[in-house]
MARSELO-540753 format. One record per residue (C-alpha): residue in one letter; x negated, z negated, y negated; residue number from 0. Coordinates in Angstrom, 1 decimal, padded with zeros to 4 digits. Layout:
<rs>
<"A",<X,Z,Y>,NUM>
...
</rs>
This chain:
<rs>
<"M",<069.1,061.7,025.7>,0>
<"N",<071.0,061.4,022.9>,1>
<"R",<068.9,061.9,019.5>,2>
<"Y",<070.5,058.8,018.0>,3>
<"W",<069.3,056.5,021.1>,4>
<"L",<065.7,058.2,020.7>,5>
<"V",<065.0,057.9,016.8>,6>
<"L",<066.2,053.9,017.7>,7>
<"I",<064.0,053.2,020.5>,8>
<"V",<061.1,054.6,018.0>,9>
<"L",<062.2,052.1,015.3>,10>
<"I",<062.3,049.1,017.7>,11>
<"A",<058.5,050.1,019.0>,12>
<"I",<057.6,049.9,015.6>,13>
<"I",<058.8,046.7,014.3>,14>
<"F",<057.5,044.9,017.8>,15>
<"V",<053.9,045.9,017.2>,16>
<"A",<054.3,045.1,013.5>,17>
<"S",<055.5,041.8,014.0>,18>
<"A",<053.2,041.0,016.6>,19>
<"G",<050.3,041.6,014.4>,20>
<"C",<051.5,038.9,011.7>,21>
<"T",<051.8,036.0,014.6>,22>
<"A",<049.0,036.3,016.7>,23>
<"P",<047.7,032.8,017.5>,24>
<"A",<044.5,031.0,016.5>,25>
<"K",<041.4,032.5,018.3>,26>
<"S",<040.2,030.2,021.0>,27>
<"I",<036.5,029.1,020.6>,28>
<"N",<033.7,031.1,022.9>,29>
<"A",<030.7,029.4,022.9>,30>
<"S",<028.6,033.1,023.1>,31>
<"D",<030.6,033.4,019.5>,32>
<"N",<029.0,030.3,018.0>,33>
<"T",<025.8,030.9,015.7>,34>
<"T",<022.7,029.2,016.8>,35>
<"V",<020.4,028.2,013.4>,36>
<"T",<016.9,029.2,013.7>,37>
<"P",<015.1,026.4,015.7>,38>
<"G",<011.9,024.9,014.8>,39>
<"T",<009.3,023.6,017.1>,40>
<"M",<009.4,019.6,017.0>,41>
<"T",<011.9,018.0,019.2>,42>
<"A",<013.3,014.2,018.6>,43>
<"S",<010.7,011.7,019.7>,44>
<"Y",<013.6,008.9,019.6>,45>
<"R",<016.3,008.0,021.8>,46>
<"A",<018.7,005.8,019.7>,47>
<"T",<022.0,005.7,018.4>,48>
<"L",<023.9,004.7,015.5>,49>
<"N",<027.3,003.0,014.7>,50>
<"Q",<029.4,006.3,013.8>,51>
<"P",<032.1,006.3,011.2>,52>
<"E",<034.9,007.7,013.7>,53>
<"A",<036.0,007.4,017.3>,54>
<"Q",<035.7,011.0,017.5>,55>
<"S",<032.0,011.2,016.3>,56>
<"G",<030.8,011.2,020.1>,57>
<"Y",<032.3,014.5,020.2>,58>
<"I",<029.2,015.6,018.5>,59>
<"V",<026.9,015.4,021.3>,60>
<"M",<023.3,015.3,020.9>,61>
<"D",<020.4,013.0,022.3>,62>
<"T",<019.6,010.7,019.5>,63>
<"D",<020.7,009.8,016.1>,64>
<"I",<017.6,009.2,014.7>,65>
<"Y",<014.6,011.6,013.4>,66>
<"N",<011.7,011.8,012.3>,67>
<"E",<011.4,014.1,009.0>,68>
<"G",<010.5,017.8,010.4>,69>
<"E",<011.9,017.5,013.7>,70>
<"V",<014.9,019.7,014.9>,71>
<"V",<018.4,018.5,015.5>,72>
<"E",<020.2,019.9,018.4>,73>
<"F",<023.9,019.5,019.0>,74>
<"S",<027.1,020.6,020.3>,75>
<"V",<030.8,019.7,020.0>,76>
<"T",<032.8,018.9,023.0>,77>
<"N",<036.6,018.4,023.0>,78>
<"H",<036.5,015.1,025.2>,79>
<"G",<040.6,014.5,024.3>,80>
<"T",<043.5,016.0,025.6>,81>
<"K",<044.8,018.0,023.2>,82>
<"A",<043.1,021.1,021.6>,83>
<"L",<040.9,020.8,018.6>,84>
<"S",<042.1,023.0,015.4>,85>
<"C",<038.9,024.3,013.7>,86>
<"A",<038.4,026.2,010.7>,87>
<"G",<035.8,029.3,011.1>,88>
<"N",<035.9,031.7,013.7>,89>
<"P",<033.5,030.7,015.0>,90>
<"P",<033.4,027.2,013.5>,91>
<"S",<030.3,026.4,011.8>,92>
<"F",<029.0,022.9,010.4>,93>
<"A",<027.7,021.4,006.9>,94>
<"V",<025.0,018.6,006.9>,95>
<"K",<025.5,015.8,003.8>,96>
<"F",<023.4,013.5,002.2>,97>
<"Q",<024.0,010.0,001.2>,98>
<"G",<022.6,009.6,-002.3>,99>
<"M",<021.6,006.5,-003.7>,100>
<"N",<024.9,006.1,-005.2>,101>
<"G",<026.4,005.7,-002.1>,102>
<"L",<028.2,009.4,-002.5>,103>
<"W",<027.7,012.4,-000.1>,104>
<"A",<026.2,015.7,-001.3>,105>
<"T",<026.1,019.0,000.6>,106>
<"K",<022.4,019.4,002.1>,107>
<"M",<022.7,022.6,004.0>,108>
<"G",<025.7,025.0,005.1>,109>
<"P",<029.1,025.7,003.5>,110>
<"G",<030.5,023.1,000.7>,111>
<"Q",<033.9,024.2,001.7>,112>
<"P",<034.9,025.1,005.5>,113>
<"N",<036.4,028.5,006.1>,114>
<"E",<040.2,027.9,006.0>,115>
<"P",<041.3,031.4,006.1>,116>
<"E",<040.0,031.7,009.9>,117>
<"K",<041.1,029.7,012.4>,118>
<"S",<040.0,028.9,015.9>,119>
<"T",<040.6,026.4,018.5>,120>
<"L",<038.5,024.5,020.9>,121>
<"A",<040.4,023.3,024.1>,122>
<"P",<040.0,019.8,025.8>,123>
<"G",<036.7,019.7,028.1>,124>
<"S",<035.0,023.0,026.2>,125>
<"S",<032.1,022.9,024.3>,126>
<"T",<030.3,024.9,021.6>,127>
<"Q",<027.3,026.7,021.8>,128>
<"V",<024.4,024.4,020.9>,129>
<"Y",<023.4,024.2,017.2>,130>
<"R",<020.1,023.6,015.6>,131>
<"F",<018.3,022.7,012.3>,132>
<"V",<015.1,021.7,011.2>,133>
<"T",<014.6,018.7,009.0>,134>
<"E",<011.3,019.8,007.3>,135>
<"G",<011.2,018.5,003.8>,136>
<"W",<013.8,016.4,004.0>,137>
<"E",<014.3,013.1,002.2>,138>
<"P",<014.4,010.0,004.7>,139>
<"G",<018.0,008.6,004.6>,140>
<"R",<021.0,009.0,006.3>,141>
<"Y",<023.0,012.0,006.9>,142>
<"R",<026.2,013.2,008.1>,143>
<"I",<027.0,016.2,010.3>,144>
<"V",<030.4,017.5,009.4>,145>
<"H",<031.5,020.5,012.0>,146>
<"D",<034.6,022.6,011.0>,147>
<"C",<036.4,021.1,014.0>,148>
<"S",<036.9,017.9,011.8>,149>
<"I",<034.5,016.1,013.7>,150>
<"V",<031.7,014.0,011.7>,151>
<"R",<028.4,012.1,012.9>,152>
<"E",<025.4,010.6,011.1>,153>
<"I",<022.3,010.7,012.0>,154>
<"L",<019.0,009.0,010.7>,155>
<"V",<015.6,010.8,009.4>,156>
<"R",<012.9,008.7,008.7>,157>
<"P",<009.6,009.6,006.9>,158>
<"L",<006.8,011.0,009.2>,159>
<"A",<004.3,008.9,009.9>,160>
<"T",<000.5,009.2,008.2>,161>
<"P",<-002.0,009.5,011.3>,162>
<"Q",<-004.6,006.8,010.4>,163>
<"P",<-007.8,007.9,011.2>,164>
<"T",<-009.9,006.4,013.9>,165>
<"P",<-012.3,004.0,012.7>,166>
<"T",<-015.8,004.7,013.5>,167>
<"P",<-017.8,002.0,015.5>,168>
<"T",<-020.8,000.2,014.6>,169>
<"L",<-023.8,001.4,016.0>,170>
<"C",<-026.5,-001.3,016.3>,171>
<"P",<-029.8,-000.3,016.0>,172>
<"V",<-031.9,-001.0,019.1>,173>
<"T",<-033.8,-004.1,018.9>,174>
<"N",<-036.9,-005.6,020.9>,175>
<"A",<-035.6,-008.4,022.8>,176>
<"S",<-039.5,-009.9,023.1>,177>
<"A",<-040.0,-009.9,019.2>,178>
<"A",<-040.7,-013.1,017.9>,179>
<"P",<-037.5,-014.9,016.0>,180>
<"V",<-037.1,-014.2,012.2>,181>
<"I",<-035.7,-016.3,009.3>,182>
<"T",<-035.1,-015.2,005.9>,183>
<"I",<-033.8,-016.7,002.9>,184>
<"D",<-031.2,-014.6,000.3>,185>
<"P",<-032.2,-014.7,-003.5>,186>
<"I",<-031.7,-018.2,-005.1>,187>
<"G",<-030.9,-017.8,-008.8>,188>
<"D",<-031.4,-021.0,-011.3>,189>
<"Q",<-029.0,-024.1,-009.9>,190>
<"P",<-027.6,-026.2,-012.2>,191>
<"A",<-028.6,-030.1,-011.9>,192>
<"N",<-026.0,-032.4,-010.8>,193>
<"T",<-023.7,-029.9,-009.1>,194>
<"P",<-023.6,-028.7,-005.2>,195>
<"L",<-025.5,-026.2,-004.3>,196>
<"T",<-025.7,-023.4,-001.2>,197>
<"I",<-028.3,-021.6,000.4>,198>
<"T",<-027.8,-018.6,002.8>,199>
<"G",<-030.1,-016.6,004.6>,200>
<"T",<-030.3,-014.2,008.3>,201>
<"T",<-031.8,-014.6,011.6>,202>
<"S",<-032.4,-013.5,014.6>,203>
<"I",<-032.0,-016.8,016.4>,204>
<"P",<-029.0,-017.0,018.8>,205>
<"A",<-025.5,-018.0,017.4>,206>
<"G",<-025.0,-021.9,018.1>,207>
<"Q",<-028.9,-023.1,017.6>,208>
<"E",<-030.2,-025.2,015.0>,209>
<"L",<-032.4,-024.8,012.2>,210>
<"R",<-034.4,-027.7,010.1>,211>
<"Y",<-034.5,-027.3,006.6>,212>
<"M",<-036.3,-029.4,003.3>,213>
<"I",<-035.6,-029.0,-000.2>,214>
<"V",<-038.8,-030.7,-002.4>,215>
<"P",<-040.6,-030.3,-005.5>,216>
<"A",<-043.0,-027.7,-005.7>,217>
<"Q",<-045.5,-030.1,-007.3>,218>
<"S",<-045.3,-032.3,-003.9>,219>
<"D",<-048.7,-032.6,-002.0>,220>
<"N",<-048.5,-030.4,001.6>,221>
<"P",<-044.4,-030.9,001.1>,222>
<"F",<-043.8,-029.3,004.7>,223>
<"G",<-046.4,-031.0,006.4>,224>
<"S",<-044.1,-033.6,008.0>,225>
<"V",<-043.2,-033.9,011.4>,226>
<"N",<-040.7,-036.6,011.1>,227>
<"P",<-037.3,-035.1,012.1>,228>
<"D",<-035.5,-037.7,009.5>,229>
<"D",<-037.2,-035.8,006.6>,230>
<"F",<-035.1,-032.6,007.6>,231>
<"F",<-031.7,-031.3,007.4>,232>
<"T",<-030.0,-029.3,010.1>,233>
<"S",<-028.0,-026.0,010.1>,234>
<"V",<-026.1,-024.1,012.7>,235>
<"V",<-026.8,-020.9,013.3>,236>
<"Q",<-023.9,-018.6,012.8>,237>
<"E",<-022.4,-015.7,014.5>,238>
<"G",<-023.0,-012.3,012.7>,239>
<"S",<-023.3,-008.3,014.0>,240>
<"C",<-025.7,-006.4,015.6>,241>
<"G",<-028.0,-009.7,016.5>,242>
<"T",<-028.7,-010.3,012.8>,243>
<"N",<-027.2,-014.2,012.4>,244>
<"T",<-026.1,-016.2,009.5>,245>
<"W",<-027.3,-019.6,008.5>,246>
<"S",<-026.5,-021.5,005.5>,247>
<"A",<-027.9,-025.1,003.7>,248>
<"M",<-026.4,-027.0,001.3>,249>
<"G",<-027.4,-029.8,-001.3>,250>
<"E",<-027.5,-031.5,-004.8>,251>
<"I",<-030.3,-032.0,-007.1>,252>
<"Q",<-030.8,-034.4,-010.0>,253>
<"A",<-033.7,-033.7,-011.5>,254>
<"T",<-034.6,-030.2,-013.3>,255>
<"G",<-037.9,-028.4,-012.8>,256>
<"D",<-039.1,-025.8,-009.7>,257>
<"F",<-037.9,-026.4,-006.1>,258>
<"F",<-039.1,-025.1,-002.8>,259>
<"I",<-036.5,-024.7,000.2>,260>
<"A",<-038.5,-024.4,003.9>,261>
<"I",<-036.5,-023.5,006.9>,262>
<"T",<-037.5,-023.6,010.5>,263>
<"D",<-036.7,-023.3,014.2>,264>
<"T",<-036.7,-026.6,016.6>,265>
<"N",<-040.0,-025.1,017.5>,266>
<"R",<-041.6,-023.8,014.7>,267>
<"T",<-041.9,-020.6,015.9>,268>
<"A",<-040.2,-018.9,012.6>,269>
<"T",<-040.4,-020.2,009.4>,270>
<"A",<-038.9,-019.4,005.9>,271>
<"I",<-039.9,-020.6,002.1>,272>
<"K",<-038.4,-019.7,-001.4>,273>
<"R",<-039.3,-021.4,-004.4>,274>
<"F",<-036.4,-021.4,-006.8>,275>
<"S",<-035.5,-023.4,-010.1>,276>
<"V",<-033.1,-026.1,-011.2>,277>
<"I",<-032.0,-026.4,-014.9>,278>
<"A",<-029.9,-028.8,-017.0>,279>
<"S",<-026.2,-028.4,-016.2>,280>
</rs>
């Protein structure tokens, strides 16, 4: 072969190889090339969606848009369109933005800017590998996933609910059902004259039953010897707890001095008496 033609063929081959290296197309995304963020242990406990900022937000595929703080966010990107998506990075990555009190978005995690020098494409119907990140220690609020294929989706992180302690049930002491009924009177301080007063106490007598009480001067002769029902006032036993019920007696005394209150059940099987003073108001 003519030496001239041999040199020419070699030069053409070198030029073709060099030009091919300069015009290589963007690499298609292979799902196996994507980097998976280290997963956590808590998966989302909600299944709910938010209104999204863009129509293509649905390209970011996830089970829910609402998470408790500490849960793992898991998503992938699927091209639901008819044209290939142009993506920064090879493979593409993502960042998460946080919306502050001023409404502006700031980077929470991931690169602040996509890797523009590196390019890749996501063909129609193709999906990336699953990405995961953990929200442990994140402030409650709205976050935005920004993927390098120019797809964004917003999520909401809720505060982790604080478990409430289980209340300890009140255990009532064992009582003797055949024991005699009991009535007690709470301590009574000095009462002002010409002012309504209330005296309270407890009893083992069942709720709903009536008690009879009298308030008489301490100087009365045989003050509780009366059997006339008209000499007594009535108090209805109120429901208490653990078999200890309550009662109350009301009245108003104009005179000053010492007085007795006596209270009994209708059968006079339980009685209580207490002395108190009425002073000038």
